[in-house]
C-alpha positions in Angstrom: 13.4 25.0 27.1 11.9 27.1 24.4 14.6 26.8 21.8 16.0 23.7 20.1 19.6 24.8 21.0 18.6 24.2 24.7 18.3 20.5 24.2 20.6 19.4 21.3 23.7 17.3 22.0 22.6 16.7 25.6 21.5 13.8 27.7 18.8 14.5 30.3 18.6 12.3 33.4 15.0 11.6 34.3 11.8 10.0 33.2 10.9 10.8 29.6 7.3 11.3 30.6 8.4 14.3 32.7 11.2 15.6 30.3 9.5 15.5 26.9 6.7 18.0 27.8 9.5 20.6 28.2 10.8 20.1 24.6 9.6 22.6 21.9 7.0 21.3 19.4 8.0 20.1 15.9 11.7 20.4 16.7 13.0 16.8 16.3 13.9 15.2 12.9 13.9 11.6 14.0 13.3 9.3 17.0 14.9 5.9 17.3 14.4 4.0 20.5 13.8 0.6 22.2 11.3 0.9 25.0 11.7 -1.1 28.3 10.4 -4.7 28.2 7.3 -5.5 30.2 7.9 -7.6 33.3 11.3 -8.8 32.0 14.0 -6.2 32.8 14.2 -4.4 36.1 15.9 -1.0 35.6 15.7 -0.3 39.3 13.6 2.8 39.3 10.3 3.5 41.1 7.3 3.8 38.8 9.3 2.6 35.8 7.6 1.7 32.5 7.7 -2.0 32.1 6.5 -3.0 35.6 2.8 -2.2 35.2 0.3 -4.6 36.7 -0.9 -5.7 33.3 0.0 -5.5 29.6 -2.8 -3.1 28.7 -1.5 -0.5 31.2 2.0 -1.0 29.8 0.8 -0.3 26.3 -1.1 2.7 27.4 1.9 4.2 29.2 4.1 3.7 26.1 1.3 5.2 23.9 1.4 8.4 26.1 5.2 8.7 25.6 4.8 8.4 21.8 2.0 11.0 21.7 4.5 13.4 23.2 6.9 12.3 20.5 4.2 13.1 17.9 4.1 16.6 19.3 7.8 17.3 19.2 8.5 15.5 15.9 8.7 17.7 12.8 6.0 17.1 10.1 8.7 15.5 8.0 10.1 13.4 10.9 10.1 9.7 11.5 9.8 7.4 14.6 11.5 4.0 14.7 10.7 1.6 17.5 12.6 -1.6 18.2 10.5 -4.0 20.2 10.2 -7.8 20.8 7.2 -9.8 21.9 6.8 -11.9 25.1 5.0 -15.0 26.3 2.5 -15.4 29.1 0.9 -18.7 29.9 2.6 -20.2 26.8 0.8 -17.6 24.5 2.4 -14.6 22.7 1.1 -11.4 24.1 1.4 -9.6 20.7 2.7 -6.5 22.5 4.4 -4.9 19.5 1.2 -5.2 17.4 -1.0 -4.0 20.2 1.2 -0.9 20.5 1.1 -0.3 16.7 -2.7 -0.6 16.6 -2.9 1.9 19.5 -0.6 4.4 17.8 -2.4 4.0 14.4 -5.7 4.8 16.2 -4.0 8.0 17.4 -3.0 9.3 14.0 0.4 7.7 13.4 1.1 6.2 10.0 2.9 2.8 10.0 5.2 2.8 7.0 7.4 -0.3 7.5 7.6 -3.4 9.7 11.2 -4.5 9.6 12.6 -7.7 11.1 15.8 -7.6 13.0 17.2 -11.2 12.5 19.7 -12.2 15.2 22.1 -14.8 13.7 23.7 -15.2 17.2 20.4 -15.2 19.2 20.5 -16.7 22.7 19.6 -20.4 22.6 16.2 -21.3 24.1 15.5 -24.2 26.3 11.9 -24.6 25.0 11.0 -27.9 23.3 7.6 -27.2 21.9 8.2 -24.1 19.7 10.9 -22.6 17.6 13.5 -20.2 19.0 12.4 -16.6 18.6 15.6 -15.2 16.9 14.2 -11.8 15.8 12.7 -8.5 17.0 10.6 -6.0 15.2 11.8 -2.6 14.0 8.8 -0.4 13.2 8.9 2.8 11.1 6.1 5.4 11.8 5.5 8.9 10.5 3.0 11.7 11.3 2.4 12.8 7.7 2.3 11.4 4.2 5.3 13.5 3.1 8.4 12.9 5.2 12.1 13.0 4.8 13.5 9.7 3.4 16.8 9.2 1.6 16.9 5.7 0.3 20.2 6.3 -1.6 22.0 6.5 1.7 21.3 2.9 2.6 21.2 1.1 -0.8 23.3 -2.1 -1.0 25.3 -3.5 -4.0 23.4 -5.5 -6.6 24.3 -9.2 -6.4 22.8 -10.3 -9.7 23.3 -7.3 -11.9 26.1 -8.7 -14.1 24.2 -11.9 -14.8 21.1 -9.9 -15.9 23.1 -7.5 -17.9 24.8 -10.4 -19.8 21.3 -11.7 -20.5 20.2 -8.3 -21.6 23.0 -8.2 -24.2 21.9 -11.6 -25.5 18.2 -10.5 -25.6 19.1 -7.3 -27.5 21.0 -9.3 -30.1 18.2 -11.8 -30.5 15.6 -9.1 -30.9 17.7 -7.4 -33.6 18.3 -10.7 -35.5 14.5 -11.5 -35.4 13.6 -7.9 -36.1 11.1 -8.1 -33.1 9.8 -4.9 -31.5 11.1 -4.5 -27.9 7.6 -3.6 -26.8 6.5 -7.2 -27.3 9.1 -8.3 -24.7 6.8 -7.5 -21.8 4.0 -5.1 -21.0 6.4 -3.3 -18.6 9.7 -3.9 -20.4 11.8 -1.3 -18.5 11.0 -3.0 -15.2 12.4 -6.3 -16.4 16.0 -7.0 -15.4 16.6 -9.0 -18.6 15.3 -6.3 -21.0 18.0 -4.3 -22.8 16.3 -1.0 -21.8 15.7 -2.1 -18.2 15.8 0.5 -15.4 15.6 -2.3 -12.8 19.1 -1.8 -11.4 19.5 1.6 -9.7 23.0 2.9 -10.2 23.5 3.5 -6.5 22.5 -0.1 -5.5 19.3 -1.9 -4.5 16.8 -1.3 -1.7 18.1 -3.3 1.2 14.7 -4.7 2.1 13.0 -5.0 5.5 14.8 -8.1 6.9 18.0 -6.9 8.6 20.5 -9.6 9.8 22.8 -8.2 12.5 24.4 -10.0 15.5 23.4 -8.9 19.0 25.7 -6.8 21.2 27.3 -8.0 24.5 27.8 -5.2 27.0 29.3 -7.2 29.8 26.7 -6.4 32.3 26.6 -2.6 31.7 23.0 -2.8 30.4 20.7 -5.8 30.3 19.4 -5.2 26.7 21.2 -3.1 24.1 20.9 -3.1 20.3 24.0 -2.8 18.1 25.2 0.3 16.4 24.7 -1.3 13.0 20.9 -1.5 13.6 20.8 2.2 14.1 22.6 3.0 10.8 19.8 2.4 8.3 17.1 4.3 10.2 19.4 7.3 11.0 20.9 7.6 7.5 17.5 7.1 5.7 15.2 9.2 8.0 17.3 12.1 9.2 19.1 14.8 7.2 22.8 15.5 7.7 23.0 17.7 10.8 19.5 16.7 11.8 18.4 16.0 15.4 18.0 12.4 16.6 16.2 11.7 19.9 16.2 8.5 22.0 13.7 8.9 25.0 14.9 5.6 26.5 18.6 6.1 25.6 20.2 3.4 27.9 23.9 3.5 27.4 23.5 5.8 24.4 23.9 3.5 21.3 21.5 5.6 19.3 23.2 8.9 20.4 26.7 7.6 19.7 25.7 6.3 16.3 23.9 9.6 15.4 27.0 11.6 16.3 29.3 9.3 14.2 26.9 9.8 11.2 27.0 13.6 11.4 23.7 14.2 13.3 22.9 16.0 16.5 21.5 14.0 19.3 19.2 14.3 22.3 19.0 11.5 25.0 16.7 10.9 28.0 17.5 8.2 30.5 16.4 7.6 34.1 19.4 5.6 35.2 22.3 8.1 36.1 24.9 5.3 35.7 23.8 4.7 32.1 23.9 8.5 31.4 27.5 8.6 32.7 28.4 5.7 30.5 26.8 7.4 27.5 28.8 10.6 28.1 32.0 8.7 28.4 31.3 6.9 25.1 30.2 10.0 23.2 33.3 11.9 24.2 35.9 9.2 24.5 36.3 9.5 28.2 37.1 6.8 30.7 34.4 5.9 33.2 
């Protein structure tokens, strides 16, 4: 597969560790994926990632996958990883952070640590700690200059009217007292109450790194899927229209389906043939 057209808008059945080396270098705009859990979900495949003897081996196997991602990602590209932590002997294993430190040591730049808050998280039976109702969503890049369009994901200002009303009062008071605006604050244009403020972007505000989205229920099709809405911000912000979005652990194709809906091309890799068939049905509106 020497040309990008050989892989776009396709789903490959197989182990991503075997498929990724066939992809052309610096050809993918963005990667969004959720790797298999360690010792938690059995995807019923021999030599699968997630059933290693120990956590160190698991992290190293994931690291090798993401080094292949580093090769095929464009210099302007982004990698987003959704990952949760796990307990062993009542202690958190810190798996997400162990992976991040490993990737940083290999040249990746960690730009954002986002929190996916699950308002409908599964209740926990534990009585000696709080329920873990969130997962991590990490954003990594391979160079300091990368594609990012914040305007695509801005959200409406909730307090703009109140601050603008205050600004009108402030402006009138300054004029009555004949006070220079520069005495208002050392950085007046950054203050929401100042009459010359640029604090409110006309397209809305930065949505922030805490994303509250309910979990999906797939009725037994797949043991762990993330919702389409969680894919929206990474895809819109980190891939250009018509760009190529890859998921090397594509499962039932949520990343791919969302990318297509948002006007991007997609590439999927999945070991489970049943999940691949489900993805194809979803992408093209077919019945399974």
